[in-house]
N, C-alpha and C positions, 0 to 999 in steps of 0.2 A: 506493498499499501503503498503508495505515494506523499508527501504531506501533505497538497491540497484536500486529497480525501482525507488526511487524519484529522485538518484541521474543517472541513465541512461536516467532520462526524463528533466531534467538539459540537459548535455551533447546534449544529439539529440536537448530541443530548441535553442543552441549554430547555430546546423547544420543548422535548417529548411530554413532561412535567403538563403542561397544559391542552397537550391531544388525549395525556392518558388520564385527567382529572375530566372526561367525557366520555369512556369506554372508546377511546380510538387511539392511535400512534399512525408512527410513521417511520420508513424503511429505506433508508438508501443502498441504491439501487447496483450504480455507477457514475463517474464523473469522466464526458469523453470533453473534449474541443470549447468547454468553456460551459456546458451545463448541467447541470446534479438532474441524475434520474433520482425518482423518490416513489417506491410503492407507499398508500396510504392504508390501513390495517384497523381492524371490529369499528366502532360507529363509527368512524373516518369515512372511510369507504363510500353510504347513504348520503350524507351530509350537505343542503344546502346550503352549506355555508362554505364547501370545499375548494372552490377554487380562487374564495376570497383569504380562505386559510392559503392558501398554494403561493397564491402572489405576495398580500399585503404583508402575511406573515412570513411562514419559508423563504424563500424569494428574495425580501427585502431584507432578510437578517444573515444568509447566505452574502448575498452582495456587499453589503456595506462592512463583512469581515471578513468576506475573502476578494481587494480583485480580477479573479482569474475569475468569476463564478460569471458571466451574465447572462442566466436563464437559468429557473427551473421548470422540471415535465415533471409529471404526473403519469408515470406509465399505466396504469388504472385504465387509462382511456384509451 
């Protein structure tokens, strides 16, 4: 695992408690060409706020912390 992936995992670990408190979670799948691929599990899979959580929560946090990240995509879709 490269250092960018380790930094991604660190940021995701900070966000997981918020998702887990609602019965969901997010899993890191891969990082490729500036894009982070994640998978939502549990209650997050069918949540109507999923896209907002992805773009305004997870993507913003990752881009803010890791300049190499340009986007975050959900592989469930």
